[in-house]
C-alpha positions in Angstrom: -7.4 16.8 -17.6 -7.6 19.7 -20.8 -8.1 23.2 -20.1 -12.0 22.6 -20.6 -12.4 20.3 -17.6 -12.8 17.4 -19.6 -10.4 14.2 -20.3 -9.1 13.9 -23.5 -11.0 11.2 -24.0 -14.1 12.2 -23.0 -14.5 15.0 -25.8 -17.3 15.7 -28.7 -14.1 15.2 -30.9 -13.7 11.6 -29.8 -17.3 10.8 -29.3 -18.0 12.0 -33.2 -14.6 9.9 -34.1 -16.2 6.0 -32.9 -19.9 7.1 -34.3 -17.7 7.8 -38.0 -15.8 4.9 -37.4 -19.3 2.5 -36.9 -20.8 4.6 -39.5 -17.7 3.7 -41.9 -17.9 0.1 -41.4 -21.4 0.0 -41.9 -21.4 1.8 -45.2 -18.2 -0.4 -46.3 -20.5 -4.1 -45.4 -23.5 -2.1 -46.9 -21.4 -1.3 -50.1 -20.1 -5.1 -50.4 -23.2 -6.7 -49.5 -24.9 -5.0 -52.5 -21.5 -5.7 -54.5 -22.0 -9.6 -54.2 -25.4 -9.6 -54.5 -25.8 -7.1 -57.7 -22.1 -7.1 -59.5 -20.8 -10.6 -58.8 -24.9 -11.8 -58.4 -24.5 -13.9 -55.2 -27.8 -14.4 -54.2 -28.5 -14.0 -51.0 -29.7 -16.5 -48.8 -32.5 -15.9 -45.9 -30.4 -15.3 -42.9 -28.4 -12.6 -45.6 -31.9 -11.1 -46.3 -32.7 -10.6 -42.3 -29.3 -9.2 -41.8 -29.3 -6.6 -44.5 -32.4 -5.7 -42.7 -30.5 -4.1 -39.3 -27.5 -3.4 -41.2 -28.7 -0.8 -44.2 -30.6 1.5 -41.7 -27.6 2.0 -39.7 -26.1 3.8 -42.3 -28.8 6.2 -42.3 -29.5 6.2 -38.7 -25.4 6.7 -37.5 -25.1 9.5 -40.5 -28.1 11.1 -38.7 -26.1 10.9 -35.1 -22.9 12.8 -36.8 -24.3 15.6 -38.1 -25.0 17.2 -35.5 -23.3 15.2 -32.9 -25.7 12.9 -31.1 -24.6 10.4 -28.9 -27.7 9.1 -28.6 -28.4 8.3 -31.5 -26.7 4.9 -29.8 -30.0 4.3 -28.5 -31.6 3.1 -32.2 -28.2 1.9 -33.8 -26.8 -0.6 -31.1 -30.0 -2.6 -30.7 -30.0 -3.3 -34.7 -26.2 -4.0 -34.4 -26.7 -6.3 -31.5 -29.8 -8.1 -33.5 -27.9 -8.3 -36.8 -24.8 -9.9 -35.0 -26.5 -12.4 -33.5 -28.0 -13.1 -36.7 -24.8 -13.0 -38.3 -23.5 -15.7 -35.1 -26.4 -17.7 -36.0 -25.3 -18.0 -39.6 -21.7 -18.4 -39.3 -23.2 -21.8 -37.0 -25.1 -22.7 -39.9 -22.5 -22.2 -42.5 -19.8 -24.2 -40.5 -22.1 -27.2 -40.0 -22.5 -26.2 -36.0 -26.4 -25.9 -36.4 -28.2 -29.4 -37.5 -29.7 -29.9 -40.6 -33.4 -29.6 -38.9 -32.6 -26.4 -37.1 -31.6 -24.5 -40.7 -33.6 -21.5 -41.6 -32.7 -21.5 -45.1 -34.5 -25.2 -46.5 -36.2 -23.4 -49.4 -34.2 -21.0 -52.1 -30.4 -20.7 -51.8 -28.5 -22.4 -49.1 -27.1 -20.7 -46.2 -24.0 -22.8 -46.5 -23.3 -21.7 -49.9 -19.9 -21.1 -50.5 -19.2 -18.2 -52.5 -15.5 -16.7 -51.6 -13.4 -17.7 -48.4 -11.0 -14.9 -48.2 -8.0 -16.5 -46.2 -9.1 -20.1 -46.6 -11.6 -19.2 -43.9 -13.5 -15.5 -43.3 -16.7 -16.4 -45.5 -19.5 -13.6 -46.5 -21.3 -14.7 -43.2 -18.1 -14.6 -40.9 -17.3 -10.9 -42.1 -21.2 -9.8 -41.3 -20.4 -10.6 -37.9 -17.0 -9.2 -37.2 -18.6 -5.7 -39.2 -21.5 -6.1 -36.5 -19.6 -6.6 -33.7 -17.1 -3.7 -34.5 -20.2 -1.3 -35.0 -21.5 -2.8 -31.7 -18.1 -1.9 -29.5 -17.7 1.4 -31.2 -21.0 2.1 -29.9 -20.5 0.6 -27.1 -17.6 2.7 -26.7 -19.8 5.8 -27.6 -22.2 5.4 -25.1 -19.5 5.1 -22.5 -17.8 8.5 -23.2 -21.0 10.7 -23.5 -21.8 9.3 -19.8 -18.3 10.1 -18.5 
């Protein structure tokens, strides 16, 4: 317990730091997504567009929760991050060939299996999106737990 009677991990500064980290990941992921499509001219597939629909608003929603600190922003941000994570997980399965050909959503236009880059030989764009959504979701859950403690 600190002098104010709260545990160190439950202080508003900790909640703000967790929300800021989630915002930073969302902002970097958004910038990366725009860099890949606008600068590198990698055309996004249909699943990429759905993930963007979940990711881009997170930058604004989480920023609003930072100034002033509002841990209640988790109830708006977590569904977006969770849905985006589910879509990204499905995209990883499509990309890796686990999903059968008949269930692939990208039958027209850009293929969901298009190999633009693979960092370290295995980190694809769909995997990067999944990791970003997982990290954001984890930070939001940690923020929610701290606000109830």
